[in-house]
C-alpha positions as CSV (number, residue, x, y, z in Angstrom):
1,E,-0.6,1.0,-38.3
2,G,0.9,3.3,-35.7
3,L,-0.5,6.8,-35.1
4,R,1.6,9.6,-36.4
5,V,1.3,13.2,-34.8
6,D,3.0,16.2,-36.8
7,V,3.6,18.9,-34.4
8,D,4.7,22.5,-35.7
9,V,6.5,24.0,-33.1
10,D,8.0,27.4,-32.9
11,A,11.4,27.1,-31.1
12,Q,11.6,30.7,-30.5
13,S,8.4,30.6,-28.3
14,F,10.3,28.3,-25.7
15,A,13.1,30.9,-25.6
16,D,13.4,32.9,-22.5
17,T,14.4,36.3,-23.4
18,R,14.5,37.6,-20.0
19,T,17.9,38.8,-18.7
20,H,19.7,37.3,-15.8
21,A,18.5,40.1,-13.5
22,E,15.1,39.7,-14.6
23,M,15.2,36.1,-13.8
24,A,17.0,36.4,-10.4
25,A,14.1,39.1,-9.2
26,D,11.2,36.9,-10.6
27,P,12.5,33.2,-11.5
28,H,8.9,31.9,-12.2
29,G,8.0,34.5,-14.5
30,T,5.0,35.7,-12.8
31,D,5.7,39.4,-12.9
32,G,4.9,39.8,-9.3
33,A,1.5,38.3,-9.7
34,I,0.1,35.7,-6.8
35,A,-1.1,32.7,-8.7
36,D,-3.2,31.7,-5.5
37,A,-5.8,34.5,-4.7
38,G,-5.9,32.8,-1.2
39,A,-2.2,32.7,-0.7
40,S,-0.9,33.9,2.7
41,R,0.6,37.3,2.8
42,P,4.0,37.9,4.9
43,G,3.2,37.4,8.6
44,E,0.3,35.3,8.1
45,T,-0.2,31.4,8.3
46,D,-2.5,29.0,6.4
47,P,-5.1,27.7,8.6
48,V,-4.5,23.7,9.2
49,P,-7.5,21.7,9.5
50,D,-7.9,19.5,12.6
51,A,-8.4,16.3,10.7
52,F,-9.3,15.0,7.2
53,P,-12.9,15.2,6.6
54,D,-14.9,11.8,7.2
55,P,-16.4,10.6,4.1
56,G,-19.1,8.7,5.6
57,A,-19.6,5.0,5.9
58,D,-21.5,5.0,2.5
59,A,-18.7,6.5,0.5
60,L,-17.1,4.9,-2.2
61,A,-13.7,3.1,-1.1
62,Y,-12.9,1.5,-4.5
63,V,-14.1,-0.1,-7.6
64,I,-13.2,-3.8,-8.3
65,F,-14.5,-6.3,-11.0
66,T,-15.8,-9.8,-10.3
67,S,-14.0,-12.9,-11.5
68,G,-16.6,-13.8,-13.8
69,S,-16.9,-17.1,-12.7
70,T,-20.6,-17.1,-12.9
71,G,-21.1,-15.2,-16.4
72,R,-19.5,-11.7,-17.4
73,P,-17.4,-9.7,-15.0
74,K,-19.0,-6.9,-13.6
75,G,-17.9,-3.9,-11.7
76,V,-18.6,-3.6,-8.0
77,K,-18.7,-0.5,-6.0
78,V,-17.2,-1.1,-2.4
79,A,-18.1,1.3,0.4
80,Q,-16.0,2.2,3.1
81,A,-18.4,0.4,5.6
82,G,-17.6,-2.7,3.9
83,V,-13.8,-2.2,4.6
84,L,-14.3,-1.5,8.1
85,R,-16.7,-4.4,8.6
86,L,-14.0,-6.7,7.3
87,V,-11.4,-5.8,9.4
88,L,-12.4,-3.9,12.7
89,G,-14.0,-5.6,15.6
90,T,-14.4,-9.0,13.9
91,D,-14.9,-12.2,15.3
92,Y,-12.9,-14.4,12.9
93,V,-9.5,-13.0,13.3
94,A,-7.5,-10.9,15.7
95,L,-5.5,-8.3,14.3
96,G,-3.3,-5.7,16.1
97,P,-0.1,-4.2,17.2
98,G,2.7,-7.1,16.9
99,R,1.1,-9.0,14.5
100,V,2.3,-9.7,11.1
101,V,0.1,-10.1,8.0
102,A,1.3,-11.2,4.8
103,Q,0.2,-9.4,1.5
104,A,0.1,-12.2,-0.8
105,S,-2.6,-11.1,-3.3
106,T,-2.6,-8.8,-6.2
107,C,-4.3,-5.7,-5.9
108,A,-6.9,-6.7,-8.6
109,F,-7.9,-9.5,-6.2
110,D,-10.3,-8.3,-3.1
111,A,-8.3,-10.4,-0.8
112,A,-5.6,-7.5,-0.9
113,T,-8.4,-5.6,0.9
114,F,-8.3,-7.8,4.0
115,E,-4.4,-7.8,3.9
116,I,-3.7,-4.3,3.4
117,W,-6.2,-2.8,5.5
118,G,-6.6,-5.5,8.1
119,A,-3.0,-4.7,8.8
120,L,-2.8,-0.9,8.4
121,L,-6.3,-0.1,10.4
122,N,-5.1,-2.5,13.3
123,G,-1.5,-1.3,13.8
124,A,-0.1,-4.5,12.4
125,T,2.8,-4.9,10.0
126,L,2.2,-5.7,6.7
127,A,4.8,-8.3,4.9
128,I,5.1,-8.4,1.2
129,V,5.2,-11.9,-0.2
130,P,6.6,-11.8,-3.8
131,R,4.8,-14.2,-6.3
132,T,8.1,-16.2,-6.9
133,T,8.4,-16.8,-3.2
134,L,4.5,-17.6,-2.9
135,L,4.7,-20.2,-5.5
136,D,7.7,-22.1,-3.8
137,A,6.7,-23.9,-0.5
138,D,10.1,-24.0,0.6
139,A,11.0,-20.5,0.0
140,L,7.5,-19.2,1.5
141,A,8.5,-21.3,4.6
142,A,11.8,-19.5,5.0
143,R,9.9,-15.9,4.3
144,L,7.2,-16.8,7.0
145,R,10.0,-17.6,9.5
146,D,12.2,-14.6,8.7
147,D,9.6,-12.2,8.5
148,R,7.7,-13.8,11.5
149,I,4.3,-13.9,9.5
150,D,1.4,-15.0,11.9
151,T,-1.6,-14.1,9.4
152,M,-2.0,-15.1,5.9
153,F,-4.7,-15.7,3.3
154,V,-4.3,-18.1,0.3
155,T,-6.5,-19.2,-2.4
156,T,-7.7,-22.7,-2.2
157,A,-5.9,-24.0,-5.4
158,L,-2.4,-22.4,-3.8
159,F,-3.2,-23.9,-0.4
160,N,-3.7,-27.3,-1.9
161,A,-0.6,-27.1,-4.0
162,L,1.8,-25.9,-0.9
163,V,0.3,-28.7,1.5
164,A,1.1,-31.4,-1.1
165,R,4.8,-30.2,-0.8
166,R,4.8,-29.3,2.9
167,P,2.0,-30.4,4.9
168,A,3.4,-28.5,7.9
169,L,4.1,-25.5,6.3
170,F,2.0,-23.2,8.4
171,A,2.6,-24.9,11.5
172,S,4.3,-21.8,13.1
173,M,1.4,-19.5,12.5
174,D,-1.6,-18.1,14.2
175,T,-4.3,-18.0,11.4
176,V,-4.5,-19.0,8.0
177,L,-7.5,-18.4,5.8
178,F,-8.1,-20.2,2.4
179,G,-10.8,-19.9,0.1
180,G,-12.2,-19.1,-3.4
181,E,-13.4,-22.5,-4.5
182,A,-14.6,-25.5,-2.6
183,A,-12.1,-26.9,0.0
184,D,-10.6,-30.6,-0.4
185,G,-11.2,-32.2,3.0
186,R,-8.3,-34.7,2.2
187,T,-6.1,-31.6,2.0
188,V,-7.5,-29.9,5.2
189,R,-7.1,-33.3,7.1
190,R,-3.4,-33.5,5.9
191,V,-2.7,-30.0,7.4
192,L,-4.4,-30.9,10.7
193,E,-2.5,-34.2,11.1
194,A,0.9,-32.8,10.0
195,G,0.9,-29.6,12.1
196,P,-1.7,-26.9,11.6
197,P,-1.7,-23.3,12.5
198,R,-3.5,-22.3,15.7
199,R,-6.5,-21.7,13.5
200,L,-7.2,-22.7,10.1
201,L,-10.1,-20.9,8.4
202,N,-12.0,-21.7,5.4
203,V,-13.7,-18.4,4.1
204,Y,-16.0,-17.6,1.4
205,G,-17.6,-14.3,0.1
206,P,-18.6,-12.8,-3.2
207,T,-17.1,-9.6,-4.2
208,E,-20.3,-7.9,-3.4
209,T,-19.8,-8.7,0.3
210,T,-16.3,-7.3,0.6
211,T,-14.2,-10.3,0.2
212,F,-15.3,-12.5,3.3
213,A,-19.0,-13.2,4.2
214,T,-18.7,-16.6,5.9
215,W,-15.8,-18.7,7.8
216,F,-15.4,-21.8,9.4
217,D,-12.6,-22.8,11.7
218,A,-11.2,-26.3,10.7
219,T,-9.1,-26.4,13.6
220,A,-11.9,-26.0,16.1
221,A,-13.9,-28.6,14.3
222,W,-10.9,-31.0,14.2
223,G,-10.3,-30.7,18.1
224,A,-14.1,-31.3,18.6
225,D,-13.9,-34.7,17.0
């Protein structure tokens, strides 16, 4: 049953009984009062802070829930330091001006932290990839080409599905990361044989570690064989 709310409103209380002259002289109805006691007076200027205050590395960046794959989903508090560790001064991916990072993840998935802040904190470009495009290998190939996307993360399940349709889909890219579940060796080999990106990384990390905790370069291992 819907919620019913009865409100008794006195319409007269909404009527502005001020004259036009009064409204012109005081359009906000403040009667000359200054709402902000600290407001500047004529001839004065408000002080402008030199920079935003630094919240500190341990300050909360965001709260996100785990997938619940090992039980009941739980909320995880991610600190600013976790985000910085993920995308700045890294040894697994090179991000910077001129690079184009795909945002293919929903913001409810912590991979979006890598995509969004990896691009923005390093001066790279963030290219939004719609879900309908992401699920169509041919449409995705066109988007990768047109937007010159060179860095992308996809889940292992999606990676497997895309490769089944177009094994050389990622051949023009610099770095492709995939993870979220166990890698399928046959699918990885198919990519490496058909035309791999410069670096194909299998990544893993529970939510508590801020997206990625470990990585493995499949292209380097393939070249070493």
